[in-house]
C-alpha positions in Angstrom: -180.4 56.4 178.2 -182.2 55.4 175.0 -184.5 53.0 176.8 -185.3 55.6 179.4 -186.1 58.2 176.7 -188.3 55.6 174.8 -190.1 54.9 178.0 -190.9 58.5 178.6 -192.0 58.9 175.0 -194.4 56.0 175.5 -195.9 57.4 178.7 -196.2 60.8 177.0 -198.0 59.2 174.1 -200.5 57.4 176.4 -201.0 60.6 178.3 -201.8 62.6 175.1 -204.2 59.8 173.9 -205.9 59.8 177.3 -206.4 63.6 177.2 -207.8 63.4 173.7 -210.2 60.6 174.5 -211.3 61.6 178.0 -211.2 65.4 177.9 -211.1 66.8 174.4 -213.5 64.5 172.6 -216.3 64.7 175.3 -215.9 68.5 175.4 -216.0 69.0 171.6 -218.4 66.3 170.3 -222.1 66.1 170.8 -223.7 63.1 172.4 -224.4 61.5 169.0 -220.9 62.1 167.7 -219.4 60.8 170.9 -221.4 57.6 170.7 -220.3 57.3 167.1 -216.7 57.7 168.2 -217.3 54.9 170.8 -218.4 52.7 167.9 -215.2 53.4 166.0 -213.2 52.7 169.2 -214.7 49.2 169.2 -213.4 48.7 165.7 -210.0 50.0 166.8 -209.9 47.4 169.6 -210.4 44.6 167.0 -207.7 46.3 164.8 -205.1 46.1 167.5 -205.5 42.4 167.7 -205.3 42.0 164.0 -202.1 44.1 164.0 -200.6 41.6 166.4 -201.7 38.5 164.6 -201.2 39.8 161.0 -198.6 42.5 161.3 -196.3 40.8 163.7 -197.3 37.1 163.2 -198.0 37.1 159.5 -201.4 35.4 159.9 -204.0 36.9 157.5 -207.0 36.7 159.8 -210.1 37.2 157.6 -212.6 35.9 160.2 -212.4 38.2 163.2 -216.1 38.9 162.7 -216.7 35.4 164.2 -215.2 36.5 167.6 -216.7 40.0 167.3 -220.1 38.4 166.8 -219.7 36.0 169.6 -218.9 38.7 172.1 -221.7 40.9 170.8 -224.4 38.2 170.8 -223.5 37.1 174.3 -223.7 40.6 175.7 -226.9 41.2 173.7 -228.5 38.0 175.2 -227.8 39.3 178.7 -229.2 42.7 177.9 -232.4 41.3 176.4 -232.9 39.0 179.5 -232.4 42.0 181.8 -235.0 44.0 179.8 -237.5 41.2 180.1 -236.9 40.9 183.9 -237.4 44.7 184.2 -240.8 44.3 182.5 -241.7 41.3 184.6 -241.7 38.9 181.5 -240.2 35.4 181.3 -238.8 35.9 177.8 -237.6 38.8 175.6 -240.1 40.7 173.6 -239.2 39.2 170.2 -239.7 35.7 171.6 -243.2 36.6 172.8 -244.1 37.5 169.2 -242.8 34.1 168.1 -245.0 32.4 170.7 -242.1 31.2 172.8 -243.1 31.2 176.5 -240.0 29.7 178.1 -236.5 30.9 177.9 -234.4 28.5 175.9 -231.7 26.5 177.8 -228.8 28.1 175.9 -230.1 31.6 177.0 -230.5 30.8 180.7 -226.8 31.1 181.7 -226.6 34.6 180.3 -229.1 35.8 182.9 -226.2 36.2 185.3 -223.9 39.2 184.7 -220.8 37.4 186.0 -221.4 34.4 183.8 -221.9 36.7 180.8 -218.6 38.5 181.4 -216.8 35.3 181.9 -218.3 33.8 178.8 -217.2 36.8 176.7 -213.6 36.1 177.7 -213.6 32.3 177.9 -215.7 31.1 175.0 -214.0 33.0 172.1 -210.5 32.4 173.4 -211.3 28.7 173.9 -212.6 28.4 170.3 -209.6 30.4 168.9 -207.1 28.2 170.9 -208.7 25.0 169.8 -208.9 26.1 166.2 -205.4 27.5 166.2 -203.9 24.3 167.5 -205.8 22.3 165.0 -204.7 24.5 162.1 -201.2 25.6 163.0 -200.1 22.2 164.2 -200.8 20.9 160.7 -198.8 23.8 159.3 -201.7 25.5 157.5 -200.7 29.0 156.7 -200.9 31.7 154.1 -203.8 31.8 151.7 -205.2 28.5 153.0 -205.5 29.9 156.6 -207.1 33.1 155.3 -209.7 31.2 153.3 -210.4 28.9 156.3 -211.0 31.9 158.6 -213.2 33.6 156.1 -215.2 30.5 155.6 -215.9 30.4 159.4 -217.2 33.9 159.3 -219.5 33.1 156.5 -220.7 30.0 158.2 -221.5 31.8 161.4 -223.4 34.6 159.6 -225.5 32.0 157.8 -226.1 30.1 161.0 -227.3 33.2 162.9 -229.7 34.1 160.1 -231.4 30.8 160.5 -231.7 31.0 164.3 -235.0 32.6 165.1 -234.2 32.2 168.8 -231.4 34.8 168.3 -233.5 37.2 166.2 -232.7 35.7 162.8 -231.6 38.2 160.2 -232.8 41.2 162.4 -230.5 40.2 165.2 -231.0 41.5 168.8 -231.8 45.1 169.4 -233.7 47.6 171.5 -231.7 47.3 174.6 -233.0 49.4 177.5 -230.4 48.8 180.3 -226.7 48.0 180.7 -226.0 46.2 184.0 -228.7 48.3 185.7 -227.9 51.6 183.9 -230.5 53.1 181.6 -229.2 53.4 178.1 -231.6 56.3 177.3 -229.7 58.5 179.8 -227.0 60.6 178.0 -224.8 60.3 181.1 -224.8 56.5 180.9 -224.1 56.6 177.2 -221.1 58.7 177.9 -220.1 56.1 180.5 -220.1 53.5 177.7 -217.9 55.7 175.6 -215.4 56.1 178.5 -215.4 52.3 179.0 -214.6 51.7 175.3 -211.8 54.4 175.5 -210.3 52.9 178.6 -210.4 49.3 177.1 -208.7 50.6 174.0 -205.8 52.1 175.9 -205.4 48.9 178.0 -205.4 46.8 174.9 -202.8 49.0 173.2 -200.7 48.8 176.4 -200.9 45.0 176.5 -200.0 44.6 172.8 -197.0 47.0 173.3 -195.8 44.9 176.1 -196.1 41.8 174.0 -194.2 43.4 171.1 -191.4 44.5 173.4 -191.0 41.1 175.1 -189.1 38.1 174.0 -192.4 36.6 172.8 -192.8 39.5 170.4 -189.3 38.8 168.9 -190.2 35.2 168.5 -193.5 36.1 166.8 -191.6 38.3 164.2 -189.1 35.5 163.7 -191.9 33.1 163.0 -193.3 35.5 160.5 -190.0 36.0 158.7 -188.5 32.5 159.0 -190.8 29.8 160.4 -188.4 26.9 159.6 -185.5 28.6 161.2 -187.5 29.1 164.5 -188.4 25.4 164.4 -184.7 24.5 163.9 -183.8 26.6 167.0 -186.1 24.4 169.1 -189.3 26.5 169.3 -192.7 25.3 168.1 -194.0 28.0 165.7 -197.6 26.7 166.2 -197.6 27.5 169.9 -196.3 31.0 169.2 -199.0 31.6 166.6 -201.8 30.3 168.8 -201.0 32.8 171.5 -201.3 35.8 169.0 -204.4 34.4 167.4 -206.1 33.8 170.8 -205.2 37.3 172.0 -206.7 38.8 168.8 -209.8 36.7 169.3 -210.2 38.0 172.9 -209.9 41.6 171.8 -212.5 41.1 169.0 -214.9 39.5 171.5 -214.5 42.4 174.0 -215.0 44.9 171.2 -218.2 43.1 170.1 -219.5 43.1 173.7 -219.0 46.8 173.9 -220.4 47.4 170.4 -223.8 45.9 171.2 -224.9 48.4 173.9 -223.1 51.4 172.3 -224.8 51.0 168.9 -228.0 49.4 170.3 -228.1 46.2 168.2 -226.1 43.2 166.9 -227.0 41.3 163.8 -225.5 38.8 161.3 -224.5 41.8 159.1 -221.9 42.6 161.7 -220.5 39.1 161.8 -220.0 37.9 158.2 -217.3 38.3 155.6 -217.7 42.0 154.8 -217.2 43.2 158.4 -214.1 40.9 158.7 -212.6 42.4 155.5 -213.5 45.9 156.7 -211.5 45.3 159.9 -208.5 44.2 157.8 -208.7 47.2 155.4 -208.4 49.6 158.3 -205.4 47.8 159.7 -203.7 47.6 156.3 -204.2 51.3 155.5 -203.1 52.4 159.0 -200.0 50.2 159.1 -200.2 46.7 160.2 -196.6 46.4 161.6 -196.9 49.4 163.9 -198.6 49.8 167.2 -200.8 52.8 166.6 -201.3 52.3 162.8 -204.1 49.8 163.2 -205.9 52.1 165.7 -205.7 55.2 163.5 -206.5 53.2 160.3 -209.6 51.6 161.8 -211.0 54.8 163.2 -210.2 56.7 159.9 -211.7 54.1 157.6 -214.8 53.9 159.8 -215.2 57.6 159.9 -214.7 57.9 156.2 -217.3 55.2 155.6 -219.8 57.0 157.7 -219.1 60.3 156.0 -219.0 59.2 152.3 -221.3 56.2 152.3 -224.2 58.5 153.0 -223.4 60.6 149.9 -221.9 58.0 147.7 -223.3 54.6 148.8 -222.2 52.6 145.8 -219.0 54.4 145.0 -217.6 54.2 148.5 -217.2 50.4 148.3 -215.1 50.7 145.1 -213.1 53.5 146.6 -212.4 51.5 149.7 -211.2 48.5 147.7 -209.0 50.7 145.5 -207.5 52.3 148.5 -206.7 48.9 150.0 -205.1 47.7 146.7 -202.9 50.9 146.5 -201.8 50.7 150.1 -201.0 47.0 150.0 -199.3 47.2 146.6 -197.2 50.4 147.0 -197.1 51.1 150.7 -197.0 47.7 152.5 -196.2 49.4 155.8 -199.4 51.5 155.5 -199.8 55.2 156.1 -197.9 54.9 159.4 -194.8 53.8 157.4 -194.7 56.8 155.1 -192.7 58.8 157.7 -190.0 56.1 157.9 -189.8 55.9 154.1 -189.3 59.7 153.8 -186.7 59.7 156.6 -184.7 56.9 154.8 -184.8 58.9 151.6 -183.5 62.0 153.3 -180.7 60.1 155.0 -179.7 58.3 151.8 -176.2 59.6 150.8 -175.8 61.2 147.4 -174.2 58.9 144.7 -170.5 59.4 144.4 -169.4 61.8 141.6 -168.1 60.0 138.6 -164.5 60.8 137.8 -164.0 62.5 134.5 -161.6 60.8 132.0 -158.5 63.0 131.3 -158.6 64.6 127.9 -155.9 64.1 125.2 -154.1 67.4 125.9 -153.6 66.6 129.6 -152.3 63.2 128.8 -149.8 64.8 126.3 -148.5 67.3 128.8 -148.1 64.8 131.6 -146.3 62.5 129.3 
């Protein structure tokens, strides 16, 4: 009976989320605000993967900007080639300014939409799997793994800045079409938002299924007692690699959607700061819950957009302070406050202390 009730609650939750994303938001928000919400949904997709790897698996992933950037740049390369073909040019516009007359070899595969979509899925997951096996098999974890993942994000950002064939520090921008649809058309921009909303719901459903499965139990067991899991005959490295690879796939898909929704992708969206920003949203929302990372990522991104315009320098300190307070005093995030309050309400009152009998009572009884 409980499982049936929980299943109905899950479907009801997905139904409410679908109504909010597909009906209420398009009806209430303007085209600009809706596109901005689509950008936040991309961050939420990344956050769901971080919640799986960090919240359930205990892996502090500080380099998700790597996979986010890979997906974003691969999609951007295809969009720039499509724009050049639409104009009848051999190379994108920024290459013409640089004097490049022939499309570089590493750009050519992304002229195909099918190859681009396959690469967005295969390349980041392949890199994450190879990196995960190399790291987790050597039992690298904790702060060492966090530093390594952060160093990869910094290295990729520095590499992209020096690549003039990828736009350098300016990145790739000014996309005109998205798989044949004109991006200047408000209807097509709404279509991009709907795609991002649908992908977010699918990602949340996939992660929920993983959490409810036997694999999800093993992942939590690895987080809480890795040596015990190894003693039971399981290889914790394989369990970690799966979660890390899934999180990388989600980040790559989010980056691929981010590029056409926002209109550009640059090294500033790939390095250390974006990776930490992803993590902050997950921590504030509640890394061990299913919806906490989603709500935290959207809330932090919305607050950053709202307050950074008025308080550009103060917002960074406020964000860092909020992260410290949540991690230090509310490890379960804002989503865990309800459980804390419920536990306090259910806590039985302390037993009344028995009063010692006074001297007169003792005398009478004796």
